[in-house]
N, C-alpha and C positions, 0 to 999 in steps of 0.2 A: 501870537495870542492876542485876542481882542481885550484891551484894557481901557474901560471908561476912565476919563481923566481924574474923576474923584477917587478912584481906587488905585491910582499909581503910588508907588512907594515914595515916602518923603525924600529919601536920597538913596544912593547906591549901597550905603552901608547896611540898609535893611535887607537887601538881596544877599549880600555876603553873609550876614548873620544867619539868614534862613538856610543857606547852603551849608554852613558849618554845623548848624543845629539839626539839620534834617538831611544827612548825607546819602541816604539811600535813594538814588536817582533812577529814573526811567530814561534809558538812552534809546532813541529811535533814529534809524537811518534807512535810506532807500535800498532796496535790493537792486541787483544788476543782472542783465541777461547772462553774464558769465557765470553767475553762481547757480543758475538753473531754476531760479524762483521767479514768480510773477512780479513784474515791475510795480504792479498795483498792491503788492503785499509787503509793506516795510517791515524791517526787523525791529524788535523792541525787547530790551533786556533790562531787568532791574539789577543794579550793581552799586557798590560803594564808590563815592567820588569825593575827593578832598581838594582844597586849594593847594597848589604846588608850593611846598615850603621853600623852594629855590626861586620863587618869583620875585623879581626886583621891582621896586616902585609901588605906588599906591593904586588901588582899584579905581578905574574910571567910573563915572556915574552909571554908564550902561555896561560896565564890566569888560568892555572891549580891551584887548591887549593883555588881559589876565590869562593865567594858565591853571588848569585842573588836572589831577591825576586820577586814573581809574584802572581797574583790572577785571577780567572775567575768565571763565573757563575756556580754554582753547578748543574743547570739544563742542562748544556752542557754535552752530553754523554762522551766527552773527559775527564771530571773530574772523572767520574765513572771508566773509563778505566785506569786512572793513578793509580799507586801504589807506595808507598815508595820503592825506589830502582829501579824504572823504569828509563831507559835511554831515554833522550830526546835530540832533536836538537832545538836550538834557532837561528833564522835567523834575524839579524838586518841589515836593508838597509839604507845606508847613501846617500849623494849627488850623483846625476847621471845626465848625459846630453848627448844628441845626438851630434855627431861630423860630420858636413857636409864636404865632400871633398873640397868644395869651400874655406874652411879655410886653407887647406894645400897649395893652390896655386901651386899644382903640378899635373902632368899627366904622367902616369896613377895613379889613387888613388881609395880608397874604403872607404865608410862611416863606422863608428863604433859608439860605445856607451861607453863613460867613466862612470865608476860606482865604488861605494865603498860598501863593504859588510863584515860583520863578522858572521861566523858560530860558535856557541858555543855548545860544547857537555858537557853534565852533567848528574847527577843523582838526581832524585826527592826525596825530603823529604816533605811529605804532613803534614800540621798542622791540628790538631784535635780540639783544643780549640778555643772558641770564642775570648778570649783575644789575642791569637796569631794572629788570622785573623785581629782583629781590629788594632793591632800593624803594620801589613803589610800594611793595607789600609792607616793608618796615616803616615807611613814612605813614602808611595808612594805620598801622598798629599804634604808632606813637600818637597820631592825631586822635584816634578813638579811645585809647586808654586814658589820654589826658582829659578828654571831654566827657566820656561816658563810663570808663572802666574804673579799676581800683589800683592803677599804677603797676600792673603786671610787668615783670621784667622778662623780656623776650630773649635775653642773651643765651639761656640754656636751650632754646628751641631753634636757634639759627640753623643747626644741622638739619632739623626737620623741615624748615623752610626750604632748604636747598633740595630736598627730595620732592617737595611739592611744586617748586617753581617751574619745572619744565611743562607742567600742565596748565600754567597760568599765562594768559596774554595780558600785557600791560600797555598803557598808552598815556599820552598827554593830549589834552584838548586846548587848543589856542582859541580863546573866546573872541568871537567877532561881534557879539552884542547880546543883550539880555533884556527881557521884559519881566517886571514884577507886578503881581496883582495882590493887593492887600484889601480885600473886601471886608470891612469891619464896621458896617452900619454907618458909614460917613453920610449917607443920604438921609438919615433920620434926624429928627429934632433932638437937641441935646438931652432933654429929659428922657426921651425914648431910648436913645443910645446908652444913657447911663443905666437904664433898667436892663438892657441887653447885657451890658458889661457885668452888672451885679449878678445876673442869673448865671452867667458863665463862671464867674469867680466862686460862686457857691456850690459848684458841682465837684464831685470827687474825681471825675475824669481829668487827666493831666492836660489833654489837648484843649479842653474847655478853659481851664485856668490859664493856659498859655495864650489862648486867644484873648482872654480878658486882659492879660498883661500888655499885649500889643495894643489893644484898644486904649489903654491908659497912657501909652507912650506916643500916641499920634499927636503931631504938632497941632496947635490950636487952629491953624489955617486949614488943616485937613479935616477938622471936625465941624467947620463952619458950614 
C-alpha cells in the first residue's frame, strides 16, 4: 500500500487498535495452477480475524512477528487454494468519511475522503485438527463478545459448535509486516482541520464520529 509519510500511523499501536476494532478483514491470496484457476485472478474472502490470544511479547511497530487467527467456510474454494506457507494480504478498513469542500471555507478547493486502513502481510499456517478449529472459533467468540457483544455465555452451545466445526477451516497468520494509512486531514492548516473534525463529530453516523475521535488523538507532530 502506498502511504505518504504524512499519513503514516503515529506508532504501531494505532494499527493494532484498528485491527481489534474493525476485525472483518478482506484476505487476498494468489491462485495457483494446481487449483485450476487463472494465476491472474487472486482469491479474496471477507472473514473475521483476531489477534492470537496466545501470542507472546509485544507488537513490533510494523506488527512483524505477531500472530492472527481466522476461519472460513471449507466449501469456499479459497480454503482449498490456501496452503501452509502461502503468503496472504489482510486488509482491515477503519473509520472513513467524505470531506466536502464547503467545510474548508476556502476557494479553490477539492473534495476528498478521509480514511483509515491497515494492510497486513503474513504467512498462513492451516490447522488440521477439530480441536484447533474449535479453539479458534471459541477465541473469536470471546474476543467479539467482549468487544461488541453482551457477554453471551457460549458454554451451552459448545455441542452445537462441534457439529459446525467440520465445515470450518481455521488458520494462523504469522505477520511479516504491515502498513497503516491514517489519512485524517494532516495536510490541511490547523483551522481547516479543526473544521473537518467538528463536521465529523456533529454527524449521527458512527464512522464519522470515530474519524473525528482519531483526528483529535493525532500527535501534535502529525498535525503540523
